[in-house]
Every structure is written in structure tokens, then in C-alpha cells.
C-alpha positions in Angstrom: 2.2 -9.9 -20.9 2.2 -8.6 -24.5 5.4 -7.8 -26.3 6.4 -6.2 -29.5 9.8 -5.4 -31.0 10.2 -2.2 -29.1 8.1 -2.4 -25.9 6.3 -4.8 -23.6 3.2 -4.3 -21.5 2.5 -6.1 -18.2 -0.5 -6.0 -15.9 0.3 -6.4 -12.2 -1.5 -6.9 -8.9 0.1 -6.4 -5.5 -1.8 -7.5 -2.4 -1.9 -5.2 0.7 1.3 -5.6 2.7 3.1 -7.2 -0.2 6.3 -5.8 -1.8 8.5 -6.1 -4.8 12.2 -6.6 -3.8 14.7 -3.9 -4.7 16.1 -4.5 -8.2 17.2 -2.8 -11.3 17.1 -3.5 -15.1 18.2 -1.8 -18.2 14.6 -1.2 -19.4 12.9 2.2 -19.0 9.7 1.5 -17.1 6.5 3.6 -17.3 3.4 2.7 -15.5 -0.1 3.6 -14.4 -1.9 2.7 -11.2 -5.6 2.3 -11.7 -6.6 0.8 -8.3 -5.0 1.3 -4.9 -1.6 2.9 -4.4 2.1 1.9 -4.6 5.1 3.3 -2.7 8.3 3.1 -4.7 11.5 2.8 -2.7 14.1 4.6 -4.7 17.8 5.4 -4.1 17.0 9.0 -3.2 13.8 8.4 -1.2 10.2 7.2 -1.5 7.4 8.2 -3.9 3.8 7.1 -3.4 1.7 6.8 -6.6 -2.1 6.7 -6.2 -4.9 5.5 -8.5 -5.1 7.6 -11.6 -1.4 8.6 -11.5 1.5 7.5 -13.6 5.3 7.1 -13.1 8.5 6.7 -15.1 11.6 4.8 -13.9 14.9 5.2 -15.8 16.7 2.1 -16.9 19.4 1.1 -14.4 17.6 2.9 -11.5 17.5 0.8 -8.3 13.9 0.5 -7.1 11.5 -1.6 -5.1 7.8 -1.2 -4.2 5.4 -1.8 -1.3 1.6 -1.8 -1.1 1.1 -0.1 2.2 -2.6 0.4 1.6 -5.7 -1.7 2.6 -6.7 -2.7 -1.0 -5.0 -4.6 -3.8 -3.0 -2.4 -6.1 -3.6 -2.9 -9.8 -1.6 -1.3 -12.5 0.1 -1.6 -15.9 3.8 -1.3 -16.7 5.3 -0.6 -20.1 9.0 -1.5 -20.7 11.3 -0.4 -23.4 13.1 -2.4 -24.7 10.7 -5.4 -24.1 11.0 -7.4 -20.9 10.1 -10.9 -20.0 8.5 -11.7 -16.6 11.0 -11.4 -13.8 11.5 -14.4 -11.4 9.7 -12.6 -8.5 6.5 -12.2 -10.6 6.0 -16.0 -11.1 
């Protein structure tokens, strides 16, 4: 992870069948998927983001994610204000 005074950038990998548990944080989160796909579980439904697509999650928005595909999902997240690695990512 790289962090400055205003933002942080984090690369991530999610194996097929793996998930990120529902959570929220005060950081705005923008991201880009460059391999695979990721289904976000939001309060008002689900959104699948495929390779080559980007997304934005508002700060305070409850969300989780699942890799329902057959390949590893790889992407980059940008957080503002900066964020440290969450416990689930270790």
C-alpha cells in the first residue's frame, strides 16, 4: 500500500470463491478491476464489476464483495482520506 496525506492506494487479489465480509468505513473508495470480476454486496442490491471497469463507494456505505468467477480477481483501490490495511486483508 502507498499512502500520501490525502489518499492511499492498495492493490488487491481475491481468489475464486473468496469474499470480503460486509463492512463500512468513513473513507470514500474508488477502484478499478483489471483481471476477473467482483460482485459488490450493497445495502440496496448487488453490482458486478468486470475487468476494465471502475467503481466508487461512498464513505459510510455498507458493502462486501465476492469473487464468483473462475479466475483470481485483481484490482486497485484508492481511499480518501488515507486508509491502513484492514484486519481481514492480513
